[in-house]
N, C-alpha and C positions, 0 to 999 in steps of 0.2 A: 720666721725665715724658712724658705724652702730648702730642702737638702735631700740628698740621696744617701741612705744608710744601708749598707749590705749586711744582712744577718746570717745568711747561709751560703755555703759554697758547694758546688758540685764538681764533677771531674773536669769540665772545661768551662769555667765561668767567664763572663764578660769582663773586660777591663776598660779603663778609661782611655781617652786619646793620648797619644804620645806627644811630648813637647817638641814638635817640629815646626819650623817656620811655615806660615801659611802663604799660599799664593791665591790670586783672584779666582773665585769660582765662576763657572760659565753662567751667563745671564739666563734667567728663566722668565719668559714672557708670561705675565699675569699668573703667578703661581697658585693663586686661590681659585682660579677658574674651574678646576675640576673637583674641588672639595664638595662633598655632599652637605646638605643643610644639617644643622643641629636638630636631630629628630626628637619629637615629643610624642609621636604616634607610633604605630606598629611598623617595624622594619619590613620592607618588601622582601629583602634577601637576608635570611637569618645567618647566612655564611659570612656576611660582612665584606667590606671592600678589600681586606687584607688577605682573606683566606686563599692559600695557594691551591692549585689543582689537586695536589696530593700532599699529605702531611708526611714529613720525614722525621723519624725518631731522633731524639737528641743525640744518641750515641753515633748516628751517621752524619751529624752535622759537621761541616768543615770548619776548622778554626781559622779565622781570618788572618791572625798574626802568623800562624804557621804557613799558610798559603803564601803570604807576602814574603816570608823568609825563603820559601821554595823558589819564588820568582826571582828574588835577589840572587840566590845561588845559581839559577840558570843564567842570569845576566853575567855574573862573574865568570862562569865557565866559558861563555861565548866571547867575552872580552879577552880572556886568556888565550883562547883558540885563535882569535884574530891576531894577537901578538905573536903566537907561534907561526902563523901563516906569513906574517910580515917578516919575521926572522928567517924563515925558510926561503923567502924570495931574496934574501941578502940585503934587506933595507937597513943599513946602519950598523950591522954586526952586533957586537955585545952592547954597544951604546943604544942601538935601536931596541934591543930586548928590554933594557932597563927603562927606556922611555915609555915603551908600551905597557910595562907593568905599573909604572907610576901613573900613566894615563888611565889604566883600568881602575886603580884605587880612587883616583880623583873623580872619575865619571860616576862610579858607584856612590860616592858621597854626594855628588851633585844630584843624582837621581833620587836619593833619599830626601835631600833638602827640598827638592821641588815636589815631593810627595807623589812621585811617579808610581808608587805601589799602593796608593789609596784607592784607585778605581771607583771614584765616586759615581753613584748611580745616575746622578743628574748630568754628567758629562758624557758626550758622545765619543766615538772613536777618534774623530778628527781633532777634537780638543785634547784628548789624551796624547795623541801623537805629537801635537804641537808642544805640549808640556815636555814630552820626552826630548824633542829636538832642541828646545831651549836649554834643558838640563844638560844635554850632551855638549852643546856649544859652550856653555859655561864651564863644564868639566875640562874640555880640551883647552880653553883659554887659561884656566887656572893652572893646568899642567905646564903650558908654555911659560907662564909667569914664574912658577916655582923653579923650573929647570933652567931657565935662561941664564942665570949667573954661573951655572956649572957645566952646561953643555954648549958647544959651539952652535951658533944659530943655524948653519947649513945642515949639520947632522940632526939637529932637533926637528927642523922642518921636514927633512927627508924621512925620518922615523915616523913622525906624526902623519905625514902624507901617505905613507904605506899602511899604517895601522888604522888611522881614523876612519876612512871610508868603509873598510871591511867591518870594523867594530860597529859603526853606526848602522850599516845595512843589516847585520845580523841581529842587533838589539832591536831595531825597528820591526823586523819580522817577528821576533820573539814577543814583543809587546802587543802586536796584533793577535797572536795566539793567546797570550795572557788575557787580553780584553775579551776575546770570544769565550774563553773558559769561564771567566767570572760571570759573563752574561748568562751562559748556560746554567751554571751552578745556582745563580740567583733565581732563574726561571723555575728550576726544579725545587727550590726551597732549601737546598743544602748549605747555602751561605748566608741566609737571612734568619736571624734569631726570631723565635716566636714568643710573644708576651701576652699575658692576661692581666687585666687591671681589676683591682678590688676597690670599689668605691666609685659610684656614679657622681663625681664631683666636678667642679669647674677645672681643677687641675687635671682630672682625667680627660676632659674634653680638649684642653690645651695640649696635653701629651699626644692625643690622637691626631690633632691638627698638625702638630710638628712632625709626627711620623708619616702622615699622609704626604707632606711636602718632601720629606727626605727619602721615603720609601726604603730606609735602611733597616727596618724591623717590621714584623707582622704582629698587629694586635688582634688576637683571635676572638676576644670577647671581654665583656665586663661582668663582674659579679658584685652584688650589693645586697646586704642584709635587709635594707629597707625597700623591699620589692614593691610594696604598695605605692611608695612615693617615687620610685625610680622610673625613668622613661623606658620604652621598649628598646631603644637604641640610642647611641651617641655618635653623631657623624657617620651613621651607617653601621657602626660596630654594635652588634646585638648585646643586650643584657641577658645573660644566660641563666641567671638564678642567684641564689644566695651562697654564702660560704659553704654551707652543707652540700650544695650542688657542686661547688668547686672541688671539694675533697674527693668526690667520687666520679668526677667528670671524665669521660673517655678521651678528651683531648690532652689531659695532663702529661702523658708520656711524650708528647710532642712539644711541650712548653719549656723554654729555656729559663724564663724569669717570670716571677709574679711581682707586680708593682702595686703596692698599697697606696692609694691616693685618698687621704682623709684630712679634714681640717686640723690644723696644728693644735687647736685648743682641746680636741677630743683625745686626751692622753689615755684615759681609761679604755676607750674604744680601740685605740692603736695597740695598747698592750694586749687586749683580748684577741685581736686579730692575729697578732704575731704569735701568740701562744697557740691558737687554733691551727694556723698554717704551719707551725713548726713540725707537725707530724709528716709533712710532705718532703720528699727528697729534692724538690725544685728550689732554685735560688730565689730568695725573697728580698726585695728592696722596698724602701719607703720613700715616697714623694709627698712631703707635707704641703697641704694646700694653704699657703700663707699669703701675706699681703705684700711682700717684697717681690715685685715683678722681675727685677734683675736677677735675684738669686733663684727664683723659680725657673726663669728661662735657662740659666746655666745648668740647673739640675735636670731639666727636661732634655737639654742637648746631650747630656751624658748618657741618657737612656735611649733617645730616639735617633740622634745623629751619630751613628756608629759606623763609619766607613770600614772597608775591608780589613785594613791593617789593625783595626782596633776591636774586632769581634773575637775576643779570646780572654783567657785568664792571665795570671801573672806568668812571666817567663819560666819560673821554676816549675809551675804546674804544667806548662806546655812540654817542657823537657821530660818531666815525669811521665806524662801521657804518651809521648812519642817513644820513650824508652820501654814503657810497659807494652805498647802495641808491637814494637820491634821484638821484644822478648817473646810475646805470644806467637808471632809469625815464625821466628827462627826455631824456638824450642818446639812449637807445635808441628812444624814441618818435619823436624827430626824425629819427634815422637810418632808421627804418622808412619814414617818409613820403618821405624823399629817395630811398631805395634801392628803393622798391616798383616803379617803372617798369623799373629795371635788372634786378630779380629776375624780373619777368615776361618780359623779353626773353631772359634766360639760360635760364629754364625752357622757353621756346619753342624755343630753339636746341638744347637737349639732346634734346628730343623729336624734332626733325627729324634730328639727327645719328645717333642709335642707338635701337633699341627698348628700352623700359623706362620706369620712373617718372623724373620729373625730380628728385625728392628721394631722398636716401640717409640712413639713420639707422644709428648705431653706438653700442654701449654703451662708455662711457668713465668714467674715475674723476673724481668731483666732490669737493666739500668733504667732509672727514673720511672719505675713501675711499668715499663713497657712489657706487654705480653709477647713472649717469644716461644718458639717451638723447639724443645730440647729433645735430642735423640739419645736413646739408650738401647742396649740389647734387651730383647724381651725376656723377662724372667718369670712371668706369670702366664697362666692359661688364658687364651684369647677370650673365651666366654665369660671370664671372671674379671676382665679389666676394661670396661668401657671407658672412653676418654673423659666422661663427665665425672668419674669417681674421684673423690679427694680423700678417701679413707686412707690413713697411714698404715704401713705394714705392722703386723703384730707378730709376737713370738709364735712359732709353729704355724704360720699363716698357710691355710690350705690352698691358697691361690698360687703359691710359688711352686715352680716345677723343680725337678731334681737338678737339672743343669742350672736353673735359676738360683738355687740356694748357693751353689758354688761361685757363680759369677758375682752374686751380690756380696758374698762374704769377702771375696778378693777385690771387689770394686771393678772387675773387668766389664761389668755392665755399663760403666760410665765411659768406656773408651770412645764410642761414637761421638761424644761431645767434643772431641778434637775438631770435628768439622764445624761445630758452633763457634769454637775459638777462632778458627781460620776465617770464618765469615764475619767476625767482629761482634757477634751477639753475646759471646762470653769471653772470659779471660782464663788463662791457666790458673791464676790465683785470685781469689775473691770470695765473697759470701756465697754459699751454696744456693742455687736457685730453688725456691720453694714452689710447689704447684699452686696455680691460681685457685683461691678458695680453700686452701688447706685447713683442715679442722684439727683442733686439739680437744678431744672429747666432743662435746656438743657446741663448742665455741670456735669461731673462726680464729686461727692463730694470730692474725694481724691485730685483733682487738685486745689481745692480752698484754701487750707492751706498747707504751706510748711511742717509743723510739723505733718501732718495728720497721717503718718505712725508711729509716736512716740507712739501713743495710742496702737500699737500692740506689745509694748515691755513687755506687761503683758497679761496674759490670760484674755479674756473678761469675764464679770460678769453678773449675773442675775440682780443685782442692782449695784449702784455705786455712786461716789461723784457727778457726773453730775445729776444723777436721783433725788437725794435728794435736789438738788439746782434748781429744776424746769426744767432742760433740758431733757425732756422726749418726746417720740413720734418722728414724722418726723422733719428733719432739712431741710426745703425747701427754705431757703435763705442763702446767703453766711455768713451773720452775725450770724445766728444760728449755722452754721457749725463751725465757728471760736470759738464761745463760748463753744460749746460741746468739741472741741479739747482742748481748754485751760483748762477746768475743768478736762478732762481726764489726761492731762499731769501733772497738779497740784497734782492729786491723786497719780500718779505713783511716783512722787518725794517725796511724804509724806507718802507713804503706810507703815502701821504698823499693828500689830495684834489688838491693841486697837482701831485704826481708823476704821478697818474693823468691829469690834463689834459695834462701834457707828453708822456706816452707816446701818448695819443690823437692829439695834434697831429703827433708824429714818425712815426706808423705809416705814413701814405701816402707820404711821401718815402722811407722805408726800403724799402717794398715796391717802389716804382718804380725804386730804385737797386740792387735785389737781382738779380744775374744769376748768382750762384754756387749758391745752395741749390736742391736738387732738390725739386720740388713736384708 
């Protein structure tokens, strides 16, 4: 039996469709006409039919359910404004205001019932507006039916006659704007999840065909360990290598989900793949290639047919992500205002102390292994700090300047990362970003701990759970790396709004009392 089993979750995972009544989808003439043939030779275009013009990092991807709620809030506000306008014009007095409020609630329920926030890619603007009109008519009719026993018919018709046209016109215009926004976000790749498939099987081909028809996801490539027997491409989607190539592939920071498609009998192979892919921060799902066509079709639809309102994680995860981003913006802006004079003084002192720029930038690992540019105040001599260096700071390091020693010890060198927080590359609280290719002795740090990449399932932070527990500065032994990763993973599992506030409040006392860590 085919099924989808979710093994890993990231900051904004996908969720299944909501149990809402379905309405007829727009007709698609000859939907298979544009499908590429099932390839058995070399692919002409190694980018494949799904590859967008530019890849958007997963941290910048819009969450469909959140966007849908934003649209609903906009509609609710406009319906209330329409009621206020009708009341200001004197249509029905207090009764008219009550009728317009009831009408707003009923119309919002009707819009949700008619899936007016789904914005299916296959439906055009005219079809969407027709759906909106039908939903609005049903909502107004339901309002009349509900209020008729309690409100005189003349007052009811007067109130709805004043409120209805204004509410419909404003909602109609809003949904044109919503539809254009969704179209633009999809074209840019911000609203369409990216998928890679592991296993060049029949289930993989059927998943690709279903996704080509729905266009609600991008399948960027296929990976298969049996490279000698695998085709060069499946329905135009290129086979990019084996699982070893997948683990180190440069597209992985842009991938929302890895889907394993293997025969259901190959239990040992499934277990081996899950174990190997478990080191990645990406979400992993399993699509078993079984004999039950009905179950497989349902499983594929949960992966490929994901309209706007369903591209997201559980509501609790969404609220947590929104709260964390709001916390970053509010506290980050306040911190920037407070720290601005200190930052100017630090920059001035650096320029007086040694030649070179006041700021230093370095490529580090961010959310989902994305490489980001992190800003710091320069604390080392320019000629000693080429950007390709990954050597960690040592005690009495001769590369550190006089001002550099002070700002490193007090962590003032980290203040420019407030800008990384405001741009969304980092968070105030999270695992500290490590330099790309950071070495612990002669071994790359990422190779010392199997769960190392798990720390990339959340945006890196200016401070974190590890920092307030003494794990600051270089991790120059395997034991220190393991302790840092363990603390980071513990934070990711426990993360909450209150925990973040606690870490922020504890950061300054911990920094002032830290006399042991090398900085």
